[in-house]
C-alpha positions, -999 to 999 in steps of 0.1 A, spaced: -410 -131 233 -409 -126 196 -414 -147 163 -382 -154 145 -374 -145 109 -359 -164 81 -324 -150 87 -325 -161 124 -336 -196 114 -308 -199 88 -282 -186 112 -294 -211 140 -295 -239 116 -259 -235 103 -245 -225 137 -263 -244 161 -280 -274 142 -313 -261 148 -328 -280 118 -310 -308 99 -312 -313 70 -319 -277 64 -333 -262 32 -320 -225 27 -350 -215 4 -386 -225 -1 -386 -253 -26 -417 -256 -49 -406 -280 -74 -380 -310 -79 -366 -312 -115 -398 -305 -135 -424 -318 -108 -443 -294 -87 -444 -303 -50 -461 -290 -18 -436 -265 -8 -408 -271 18 -378 -254 33 -373 -218 46 -403 -194 44 -403 -159 59 -412 -166 94 -411 -204 97 -399 -235 83 -420 -261 62 -411 -295 70 -413 -327 48 -431 -359 57 -406 -388 58 -414 -418 37 -400 -443 63 -428 -443 88 -465 -435 85 -494 -452 102 -531 -451 103 -554 -460 132 -575 -489 125 -607 -503 144 -601 -537 127 -570 -546 146 -575 -525 179 -603 -525 203 -596 -491 221 -567 -466 223 -554 -462 258 -527 -433 261 -516 -450 294 -511 -485 276 -508 -478 240 -513 -509 218 -493 -507 186 -517 -531 170 -541 -502 168 -520 -489 139 -516 -501 103 -489 -496 79 -502 -479 46 -488 -489 13 -471 -462 -7 -485 -454 -40 -468 -436 -70 -480 -411 -96 -471 -412 -133 -446 -383 -124 -429 -400 -99 -446 -385 -66 -449 -409 -38 -481 -407 -15 -502 -426 9 -541 -425 8 -556 -414 43 -592 -425 43 -620 -402 51 -622 -394 89 -591 -412 97 -563 -403 120 -526 -410 112 -492 -405 126 -463 -393 105 -429 -381 112 -406 -352 98 -376 -359 76 -360 -331 97 -344 -333 131 -347 -304 155 -323 -292 182 -343 -264 202 -323 -240 222 -330 -233 257 -344 -198 251 -367 -209 221 -401 -228 219 -417 -237 186 -450 -245 172 -459 -270 145 -490 -260 125 -507 -273 93 -502 -259 59 -530 -242 43 -527 -262 10 -534 -293 29 -560 -277 52 -581 -268 21 -583 -305 12 -596 -314 46 -564 -323 65 -559 -311 101 -526 -314 116 -524 -312 154 -508 -280 167 -477 -296 183 -451 -277 207 -414 -282 203 -403 -273 238 -371 -255 250 -344 -281 251 -361 -307 230 -342 -326 202 -353 -352 177 -374 -358 147 -411 -346 152 -438 -369 153 -471 -353 138 -507 -363 142 -527 -359 112 -567 -361 108 -586 -363 74 -619 -343 81 -629 -346 46 -656 -373 33 -629 -384 6 -596 -399 8 -567 -374 10 -532 -378 -6 -502 -372 17 -472 -369 -3 -440 -384 10 -411 -361 10 -430 -330 4 -440 -303 28 -469 -310 53 -465 -288 84 -449 -254 92 -427 -246 123 -428 -213 140 -400 -204 163 -404 -181 192 -374 -168 215 -378 -155 250 -359 -128 266 -347 -152 294 -337 -189 298 -364 -211 311 -359 -227 346 -364 -262 335 -361 -273 299 -375 -304 284 -341 -320 285 -337 -310 321 -369 -329 332 -360 -359 311 -389 -356 288 -403 -388 273 -400 -380 237 -363 -366 239 -342 -377 211 -370 -396 191 -354 -409 158 -387 -421 141 -423 -426 148 -426 -427 186 -457 -440 198 -478 -425 231 -458 -431 263 -465 -424 300 
């Protein structure tokens, strides 16, 4: 098994639809505005946080979180804010947990597995992104779990980089892919809550 390079990610995105939409280079600014980088890097791909769905867990509306019977009332919509330069963001309160979703849609081949990991720029601000697998045969937009470990609110910028995906290819096909076993998060199109 080996980690895959930028040339492999680019080829697989063009020919097999690995990532869509796909940015062929690492983007660090839009017009004259600096952004948290997104797009293709040396051995990974930096995903953007979609602005259409972002929710924060709240003790005000929920009583407990049960992964076997998830109550959507445990989550709150958080209003988008805007900076003077036009950047849009959410404020994640201290010691709060949120769910976000990537702009990008993935189509993971049978011989490939991938890992979503946090970006160091955000980690240095107290944000922890759950390490999430993208299994062989899975497709859809990725839901990412985010925790603010800091004692201050942290800004999460919509449509800017927030996680990195690393791709690993095996030398043989897996016996049973995520698609073969009818995975419960197959082809998710947006923020999908915990399912059994």
